[in-house]
C-alpha positions as CSV (number, residue, x, y, z in Angstrom):
1,M,-58.3,34.1,1.6
2,V,-55.9,36.5,0.0
3,S,-57.7,38.6,-2.8
4,N,-56.0,42.1,-2.5
5,I,-52.5,42.9,-2.0
6,V,-50.0,45.7,-2.1
7,I,-46.6,45.3,-3.7
8,F,-43.6,47.5,-2.5
9,G,-40.8,47.9,-5.1
10,S,-43.3,47.2,-7.7
11,T,-41.0,48.8,-10.5
12,G,-38.0,46.7,-9.9
13,Q,-37.3,43.6,-12.1
14,T,-38.9,41.3,-9.4
15,G,-41.7,43.7,-8.3
16,I,-42.8,44.2,-12.0
17,C,-43.0,40.2,-12.4
18,A,-44.9,39.9,-9.0
19,V,-47.4,42.7,-10.5
20,E,-47.8,40.6,-13.7
21,A,-48.3,37.3,-11.7
22,A,-50.9,38.8,-9.3
23,V,-52.7,40.3,-11.9
24,K,-52.7,37.1,-14.0
25,K,-54.1,35.4,-10.9
26,G,-56.9,37.5,-10.6
27,L,-56.0,39.5,-7.5
28,E,-56.7,43.2,-6.7
29,V,-53.2,44.7,-6.9
30,R,-52.0,48.0,-5.4
31,A,-48.7,48.8,-7.0
32,F,-46.7,51.1,-4.5
33,V,-44.3,53.0,-6.7
34,R,-42.1,56.2,-6.4
35,D,-42.3,56.9,-10.1
36,P,-45.4,55.7,-11.9
37,A,-43.8,56.1,-15.3
38,R,-41.5,53.2,-14.4
39,L,-44.5,50.8,-14.3
40,P,-45.1,49.3,-17.8
41,L,-47.8,51.1,-19.4
42,H,-49.9,47.7,-20.1
43,L,-50.3,47.5,-16.4
44,H,-51.5,51.0,-15.6
45,D,-55.2,50.2,-16.1
46,K,-55.0,46.7,-14.3
47,V,-53.7,47.9,-11.0
48,D,-54.3,50.6,-8.4
49,I,-51.1,52.9,-8.7
50,Y,-50.1,54.4,-5.3
51,Q,-47.2,56.9,-5.5
52,G,-45.3,57.1,-2.3
53,N,-42.0,56.4,-0.5
54,V,-41.4,53.6,1.8
55,L,-39.3,56.0,4.0
56,E,-42.6,58.0,4.7
57,P,-44.7,56.2,7.3
58,D,-47.8,58.0,6.4
59,S,-47.7,57.0,2.8
60,V,-47.0,53.3,3.7
61,N,-50.0,53.4,6.2
62,E,-52.4,54.5,3.5
63,A,-51.0,51.9,1.0
64,V,-51.6,49.1,3.5
65,E,-55.1,50.1,4.4
66,G,-57.6,47.4,3.4
67,M,-55.2,45.0,2.0
68,D,-55.0,41.2,2.8
69,A,-51.3,40.7,2.4
70,V,-48.2,42.5,1.4
71,V,-45.3,41.8,-1.0
72,I,-41.8,43.5,-0.3
73,C,-39.6,43.6,-3.3
74,L,-37.4,46.5,-2.4
75,G,-34.0,46.7,-4.0
76,T,-31.2,48.9,-4.8
77,G,-30.9,48.2,-8.6
78,N,-27.3,48.0,-9.3
79,N,-26.2,50.3,-6.5
80,L,-24.0,48.3,-4.1
81,E,-23.4,51.2,-1.7
82,A,-24.2,51.0,2.0
83,T,-27.8,51.8,2.6
84,S,-30.5,51.3,5.3
85,D,-33.5,52.1,3.0
86,M,-34.5,48.6,2.6
87,S,-34.4,47.6,6.3
88,E,-36.0,50.9,7.2
89,G,-38.8,50.9,4.6
90,T,-39.5,47.2,5.7
91,K,-39.8,48.4,9.3
92,N,-42.3,51.0,8.2
93,I,-44.2,48.4,6.3
94,L,-44.4,46.0,9.1
95,D,-45.4,48.8,11.5
96,S,-48.3,49.7,9.3
97,M,-49.4,46.0,8.9
98,R,-49.5,45.5,12.6
99,G,-51.6,48.8,12.9
100,K,-54.0,47.7,10.0
101,N,-54.3,44.1,11.2
102,V,-52.6,42.8,8.0
103,K,-50.9,39.5,8.9
104,I,-49.2,38.1,5.8
105,V,-46.1,39.3,4.1
106,S,-43.5,38.0,1.7
107,A,-40.3,39.7,1.5
108,C,-37.4,39.2,-1.2
109,M,-33.7,39.4,0.1
110,S,-30.6,37.2,-1.0
111,C,-29.3,33.9,-0.7
112,F,-25.9,35.5,0.6
113,L,-28.0,35.5,3.9
114,L,-27.3,31.6,3.9
115,Y,-23.5,32.1,3.5
116,E,-20.9,32.4,6.1
117,P,-19.9,36.0,6.4
118,D,-16.5,35.5,5.0
119,K,-18.0,33.6,1.9
120,V,-20.1,36.6,0.7
121,P,-18.4,38.6,-2.3
122,P,-17.0,41.8,-0.6
123,R,-18.8,43.9,-3.0
124,F,-22.0,42.7,-1.8
125,N,-21.5,43.2,2.0
126,A,-23.1,46.5,2.3
127,V,-26.4,45.5,0.5
128,N,-26.1,42.1,2.5
129,D,-25.9,43.9,5.7
130,D,-29.2,45.8,5.2
131,H,-30.9,42.4,4.0
132,K,-29.7,41.0,7.5
133,R,-31.7,44.0,9.0
134,M,-34.7,43.4,6.8
135,Y,-34.7,39.7,8.0
136,Q,-34.2,40.7,11.6
137,A,-37.5,42.8,11.6
138,L,-39.4,40.1,10.0
139,K,-38.1,37.6,12.5
140,E,-39.0,40.0,15.4
141,S,-42.6,40.8,14.1
142,P,-45.6,38.6,15.0
143,L,-46.6,38.4,11.4
144,N,-46.8,35.3,8.9
145,Y,-43.7,36.3,7.0
146,I,-42.2,34.5,4.0
147,A,-38.6,35.5,3.9
148,V,-37.5,34.7,0.2
149,F,-33.6,34.2,-0.3
150,P,-33.1,33.9,-4.0
151,P,-29.8,33.3,-5.8
152,H,-28.9,35.3,-9.0
153,I,-32.2,36.7,-10.5
154,A,-32.0,36.0,-14.1
155,D,-33.7,37.7,-17.1
156,E,-34.9,34.2,-18.5
157,P,-38.2,32.4,-19.2
158,S,-40.0,30.5,-16.6
159,R,-39.1,26.9,-16.2
160,E,-39.0,24.1,-13.5
161,K,-38.1,25.4,-10.0
162,I,-36.9,24.1,-6.8
163,I,-38.4,25.5,-3.4
164,E,-37.1,24.6,0.0
165,I,-38.2,25.7,3.3
166,N,-35.4,26.6,5.9
167,P,-32.6,25.3,3.7
168,T,-29.0,25.5,4.9
169,Q,-27.8,26.6,1.4
170,S,-29.4,27.8,-1.7
171,P,-31.0,24.9,-3.9
172,G,-29.4,26.4,-7.0
173,R,-27.5,29.2,-8.8
174,S,-30.2,31.3,-10.4
175,I,-34.0,31.9,-10.6
176,S,-36.0,33.2,-13.2
177,K,-37.3,36.7,-12.5
178,W,-40.7,35.5,-13.6
179,D,-40.7,32.4,-11.2
180,L,-39.6,34.5,-8.5
181,G,-42.3,37.1,-8.8
182,A,-44.8,34.4,-9.2
183,F,-43.7,32.7,-6.0
184,M,-43.6,36.1,-4.0
185,V,-47.4,36.2,-4.8
186,D,-48.3,32.6,-4.5
187,C,-46.7,32.1,-1.3
188,L,-49.1,34.3,0.4
189,S,-51.7,31.7,0.2
190,E,-49.7,28.8,1.5
191,P,-49.5,28.7,5.3
192,K,-46.7,26.0,4.9
193,Y,-44.3,28.7,4.0
194,Y,-45.3,31.1,6.8
195,R,-42.6,32.3,9.3
196,S,-40.0,30.5,7.3
197,V,-37.1,31.1,5.2
198,I,-37.5,29.9,1.5
199,G,-34.7,28.9,-0.8
200,I,-35.8,29.1,-4.6
201,A,-34.0,28.3,-7.7
202,N,-34.5,26.8,-11.2
203,V,-33.5,23.3,-12.0
204,P,-30.2,23.3,-13.8
205,K,-30.6,23.2,-17.6
206,A,-29.5,19.8,-19.2
């Protein structure tokens, strides 16, 4: 049973929504942050704030200690330049999980991983390459991973959603950040999603 989790990337738009969802669900939440000031004030007394950097294995190791599961919502904000931070951070997290015998992890990437390479908009190629490395690290791990490939993440209220396991294409064009954040947490307790790619999207508005 999953009752306490650590969320990496917990001050990004999806990460904050995952923290909110986990708190609402009654879980014990450790929010791994580089800058605590970026976590909304109303959450400060509801979570265990852990300041660290995913590129520093020691701080990742301490954050994973005693957890039942992990949520990875690492991102680059609006920076589309080449990076290896997300994949290197993910590798550090997975290494710590193996060392601490934590077996369940959800990780947010992008539905561009479902596209043929020549169909990915060129400006997203560099970030997509790092998402590929993230996904490869998950696949090569022995863990119960849930690799979530969302389309455009929209700043919109929650509404009906579509979830597909191992899709060949994205089930839709956008997903509410609230629905995505909640799924990143809810899926941890759903073995049917383990070691799978998840396509998620909101049902189109009428």
